[in-house]
N, C-alpha and C positions, 0 to 999 in steps of 0.2 A: 318974334321966336330967336332963341339963342342959336349960335351955330353949332356945327356938330360937336366940336371940342367941347364947348360949353356945357353940353348935356351928356357927356361920356363920362370917363372916370376921372376927368381933370377936377382935382380937387376931392378926391374919394373921402379924405379925412373928414372934410367939412359936410359931405353928405351923412357920413356916419353920426356926426355931431346932430345934425338936423333931425336925422332919425330918433335919436335919444330924447331931443328936447320934444318931438312931437308925441312921444310915448307918455312923456309927464302931463301933456295938456289933456284937458278935458275933451273927448272925442263925441261930437253929436250923434255920429252915427251908432255908435254902441249905446249910448243913452237911448236913441230911439228904438233900438232893438229889444230892450229890456222887458217890453211888454209881451214877448213871444212870438213876434211876426217880423219878417224882413220885407223891407220894402225894395223893389228892384226898378231900375230904370233901364229900359232896353233902347239902346241907341240903333238906328237903322239907317245908314247912309242910302240915299235913292238917286240913282242917276240912270235914266234911260233903261229900265228893267220891268217895264209893263208887262210882259208875260209871266212874269215870276212874282210879281210883288204881292198880289192877294194871298197866295199860299204862304208867303212869309209871314205877312201880318196875321193871317188868320191863326197861324201856328202858334204866335205869340199871345194873342187875345184869348185863345182858347185854355191857356193856362190856369189851373185851378190854385191860385194863389191870392192872399187878400191885399197886398199891397203892390200894385202894378202901374207903371206909367210906360207909354211906348211914345218915343220921339221919332219921328219921321223926318229926316233931314233932307229935304228935296235940294240936291246940288245942280240947280239949274237945268232940269230935265226937259227935254224937247218932244217927248213921245207921249206925252199924257200921263206920265207916273205922278207927277205932282196933282194933277187933278184926282187921282184915285186915292192919294194920301189925304185930301181935303174931304172926300167922302167918308172915309174912315173917321176921321176927327168930327165930321157933322153928326155922326151917329152913336160915338163911344166916347164918353168924358175921359177914359183913360189915354186917349191918343192925342198929342200934340204934334203940330207940323211946324217946321220951320223951313221956309222958303229962302234960298240965298243963290246968289250967282255961282257959277261952276268954279270951284277951286282944288277939287280933288277930294280923295276920301279922307285925307289927313285931317283938313279943316273941317269936313263934314263931321268926322267923329268929335273934333275938339269943340264944334259949335253944340254938339249934344249934350257933351260933359258939363258944359258951362251952364246949359239949361236944366239939368238934371236934378231932381229932387230925392230920388231914392237913396237908400243907404248903401246898395250895391249897383255897380253899373254892369251891363252886358252888351256887348257889340254883336250885331247880326247883320250881315251882308244881305241887301234886299233881294238878292237873286238864290239865297239859301233859305232854310227854315229850321225849326227846332222841334225836339220830340214833344209829344203829348205828355203832361203831367211831370215834365222835368223840372221846371222850377219849384214846385211844391217839394220834391226830393232833395233838391239843392238847398232849399230854405231849412230843412230838417238838419242837413248836414253842417251848415252855417252856424246854427245855434247850438248844436252839439259840440262843435270844435271852438265856441267861443269869439265868434266872429272875426276870423282870420283876414289877413290884408288880402290875399288872393285865394280863389278857389280853382284848382286845375280841372278841367271838364274833359269828357270823352267826345271825341269828334269822329265822323266817317265820311268818306268820299263818296258821293253818290253819282254814278254813271248813268248816261243816257238810256242804256238799256235795263236800268233798274238795278243793278249789282251795287251793292254796298261794302265798301272795304276799310277796315279800321285805319285810322291815321297812325295810331301805334308809335306814338312818341316816348314810350317806355316809363311814363309817369305812373306810379302805384301808390298804395297806401302808406310805403315807407316814407314818403315825403311828409306825413303827418308828423313824425317824430323829429323833423330837421329844422333847426334855426341857425342862425348866423352862419358861420364858416361851413358848419355841417350841411346846411341848405345850399350854398354856394358849390360845395363839393358834390352834392347830389345832383345838381343841374348840370354840373361839369361832365358827369359821367353818363347821361342819358344817351341813348342810341341817336337821337336827333336833336335839333335845336327846337323846342316848343314855343315858338315866337308868335304864332297867330293870336291876334286881338281876341277873336271870337271863341277861343278855347279856354277863356278864363272868366270868372266873375270876380270883379274888383272892388273893394269897399272905397266909395266915393271919396270920403274925407282923406283916406290915404293917397288915392291918386292926385287930389287936390295939394296935399301937403307938399307931396314931392315932385310937383309940376311935371307930371308924367303925360303931357301933352305930345301929340304926334308931330313929327318934323314936317313942315309943309314943302311941297313942291317936289318930293323925290319918290321914286319906286322903291320897293321893298321896305316900305315905312315900318313894317312890324319887325323887320331885323334889326334896325336901328333902335326901335322902341324897347323891345322885350329886355335887351341887355340892362337898360337903365331900370326897368321895371323889377328884375331880379335883384339888383344890387340894392334897391330900397327896401325889399321885402323883410318884415320881421317874422311874420307868421304866415303860414300857408298850409292847404290841406287839399287832399284829392278828393274828388266826388266820383265814384265808380256808377256814374248815371249814364244811359245812353241819351245825349243832348243835342248835338249839332250835325246837321246834314249838310256838306260842303259839295255843293254842285260843280262837276266836273265838265270841262270843254264846252260850255256853253257858247253860242254865237254871240258875238260882240264884247266878249270878257277880255280885258286887257291883260290878264294874268298869262295868257298865251302869246301874247305879242311880244316879239324880240326887237330891240333897237340899241342903238349906240349909246343912248342917254340911259338906258336901263343898265347897261354893261358899266358905265362910269359911276352911276348912282351907288351901285353896289360896291364898287372899289372903293369910292370914297368913304362909305360905312365902315369896310375892314380896315383900310389905313387909319382912319380917326380912333376907332377902338384899339388898334396895335399901340397907337402912340399913347393913348389913355392908360392902357394896361403897363406900359414902360415906366408911367410916372407914379405908380403905386407900389408900396412895400408890402403890402397885404397879399400873402401868397394864395389864399383862397380866391380873392377877387381876381389876381392875374390869370390863376389856372382856369376859372370859370370864364373869362373873357376871351382867352387863347383857345379854348375848347369850343366855344360856341363859333368863334371866328373861322376855326379849322375847318368846321362843318360846312360854313358858308363858301370857304376857299374853293370847295369843287365847283360851285357856281360861278366864281370868278372865271375858272378854266372854261367851262362849257360857253360862257358869254364872250369868250376871245373872238370867235369867229363872226360876231356881230360889230366888231369895231372896224372901222375904214382903216385901210391900209396906212394912211398917213398918221393915223394916232395910235397905231398898234405898239410902237416903241415905247410911247410914254405909258399904254396900259400895261405893258409887260414889265416896265419899271416898276410900276406900282404893285403888280402882283409878286415881284421878288422882294420888295421891301416888306411884305406881309409874310414872308416865309418863316419868320420866328414864330409864328403859331402850329407850324407843322410838327408832328411827333407828339402832342400833347393828348390826342384822343387814342385810346388803346384798342377800339373796336377794330374787327377784322376788315371792314370796308375803308375806313379811314388809313389803317396801315398800308392798304394794298394801293390806294391812291397816292399816298406819300411815295412809296417804293417806286411806282411808275413814273410819277413826277420827277423824282430825282434822276432817273435813268433817261427820260424821253423828253423831258422839258414840258413847256405851256401848250404848245399847238397839238402835239401827239397825244398827250393826256387828255386835253378837251376833246378831241376827235375821239378817242377810245371811249370816253365816258359817254358821248352821244350814241356811238354804236351799242354799247350796253343798255342804255336806257331804250332804244329802239328794240332790242331783242327781248328785253324784260316786258315790254308794252305788248309784244307778239305783233 
């Protein structure tokens, strides 16, 4: 796996050259879809999620689409999840199981991509599930839009009490008319950073051509990965289809666990992208990277209190080195955070952000 700089904007001009070259080559995915059907590979990383796994897999296998394979990647589960995967494979030929030692969600996804055969890849976390009939509707949109590189999908947060709240990242049908610099500018002005891997259908050959594998061994892997994805995109479309249910605050989930490693992983992602943006003369690329990293900047501030006192000086220095991104975003929340940060600094801005989030959650 390449280091972080190696997969960032370092060599943006080379990436553009590679993208143009890939457009000239014959694309087996597009050739495969000329018959009027889209084949999907749904990749499900599985690690100790036994209570939720059946609902997840059933929601995928119940889709009314012609070409479907489900890749269950058992990442060293110890709670019987792997046996459930094998049960599904034994009774449904569309299911394949990959058993591997535990290396984390990035390597589980990467293993699934390498084994995939479908024209489009979707990632579904094993504790989440997808809406009925969603893939058929997504297939229709893919064919209507001439098989774009990525399709941005609708996702909702699902709470334990049954409430569903839209992720509301701001992507709309306006995306359909954006290519090149216009696409990058569109992503830059969104109210959020739509980084989640499971919020997109991705053309498999495009993924492989641009080596869009997830970085191994880090937290916040989607934040590192999605910027690379957007820089590589030539064509994108939006599917206004209820699709993904993202389960909130489940027992055993790593997403709510705070740690010093998480804080420094996030810092290293932002630092690397800031360095990469500084090496490109392409204004649209630089603006998009700065905009996405300014959105992430607030989470650097929130993570500050998780850093041990002996390492806070290094962490604070890293945050200050990333201040170059501030002021890129023009939405009200970003401008407010920037203003408070300039006046009160790292600790107090992070503290006030935590208070604000507690109040908002009730």
